[in-house]
N, C-alpha and C positions, 0 to 999 in steps of 0.2 A: 183719392187723399182722405176719405171718410172713415174708410175701413182699418186704415193706418192708425188714426186718431182713435177708433174703439178698441184695437188692439192694445196702445199706450196704456188707455184709462183701464182696460182690463189688467194689464202687468202693474200699473203703480197699485190696483186695488189690493189685487192678489197679495205685492210685496208689502202692504202696508199690515194687512194682518197677520202677519208673522210677531211671535213675541218671545221673550224671553222666559224659559221655562225653569220654574225655579219647585225644589220639593219641598214640604213641610218637613221643618228639622226634625231631629231625633232626639228624645229627651237624654240628657245623662245624669238626671237627678228626679228623684221623686216630686221634687217642687215643680220643676219642668214638665214632668208628665202631668201634673194636675191641670194643666193648661191645655192638654191635646185630649185628655178622655174625659166622658161622665159617668156618674154612678150608674148601674146596669148593663154598662156595654162589657162585653165578651171580649175576653183577651186570652192570651197564651203566654205564661210565663214560664221563662228557662231558668232555673236555679244555677247554683255554684256547680252542684252535683251533675249536671246536665239531663236532669228531670223534667219533663214538661207538663205544666199542669193546664188547663183551661178552664173558665169560669168567667162569671160576671161580677164585676168591681162592685162591692159593698161597702168598699171605705176605702181613701186613700189620704194619708197626711205625708208631710217631709219626709217622714222616718220609715213609714211602715205602708204597707198594700195588702187588703184584705180580700179575698176572690169566694165568691159562695157559688153553690151548686150541687147538686146531688145530695141535698139535703145535710151539706157538712161545709163548714167554713175552713178556708187555709188562709196564713198570714204570712207575709216575709218582712224582713228588714231590708232597706235597701242595699244593703253589703252584700246579700244573698242572693240577688238578681244578678244573672249576667243580661240575659236580654228579654223584651215583651215585645208581642207581635199581636197585630189586629187584624183581621178580615173585615173587609167592608165592601159597601158598594161603591162602584167607582162614579165618579161626579158626572150626571147627566150633561152638564155645561158644557164640558170639552167635547163629548160627543155628539153637541147640536151643534156646535160653532164649525165645528171641523166639517161635518155632514153638508152643511149649510153653505162653506167655501168651496168645498169640492162638486157640491151638486151645481152652487152657481157659475164654478168655472169653466163644468162641461157644458152645460148649457150654452154658455157665453160663445165658448171655442165652437159650439157647433151653429149657431147663429152667425157668428163672423165669419166661420168657412164656406156657408151657404151662400146663395144669391143675394145680392145688394139688395137692401130694403130700402125702399122709398114710401114716402107717407105713411099710408096706413099701417102699410107691412110693419113698419119699424115698430108698431105697438105689439104686434104676433112675437116679434125680436124680445122684447122687455115681458112679455109673458111667458115667454119660452123660458127663460132664464130665473125669473118668480118662480115658474112651478118645478124648476129643477133644485133653487134653492130650498124649496120646501119639501121635495122630494128627498134631497142628501141630509136634512136637516131629521126629517123623521126617523131615516134609515139609523141617522148618526145617534140619536136617543133610544132607538130601539137596541141597538147594538152597548150601548151603555149600560141599559139595565140590565143586561144579562148579563155583566161584567162583576166580577167581583176581585177582590185583590186582596192580598194580603201582603201586609207592609211591617217594618219594624218600626216602633214607636219609644223601644226606650233601648237603649244599650249601655252598659257598664263602662265607665271611662277605661280606656286600654284593652277593652276585653277581645277586642277583634282587629284583624289587620285590615288596613284599608289597600285598595290597587288604586294606581290614578292611571288615566291613559289622556295621552294630550296629542293631538293630531299636529304634524309639523309640515309645514308647506313653504315651496322654496321657488324659485323661478326656474332652479334646474331639477328640480324634483320633488318629494316628498317621503312622508314615512310616520312613525308612530313612535312617540316617546312613553315610557311605561316604568312606572314607579310604584313599589311598595313599602309600606310604613305600617310597624308593629307600634 
């Protein structure tokens, strides 16, 4: 009975760790972009002709963006920019939390699958889970420290097609609904 209670508690703990994933928004104006970037941040600008320029932001206003780099500056009006991307370090927080959860979960399953722990042996079970959580968190933060991602931070209104994918589940089967908007 004790083991079943432990499995139920573990399942509830893992289930409660789930969260809604929300991405940071993509700005559609330089006014919105000002809240997402800082002066000195390196970005890649794609202009209306398709040319890509990478540099550090030296100035940004609701109407104008200025990049510096290589001893020269380049400025764009909002209407001339199609897309802006930023390559940055992944957040260490999510890797730490994912690693902690996986490490604790694997250790807890190993403890629960082993022989029944009574008395002082139960302390070893908690210690094993704690060590598993710590190792998992360390591995997660290490992997995130090595990860960089390029993400879009600005897109001109109406400049890109959007693809929508929606899973459809039913008692008699399932499928995927796909839509494209321009």
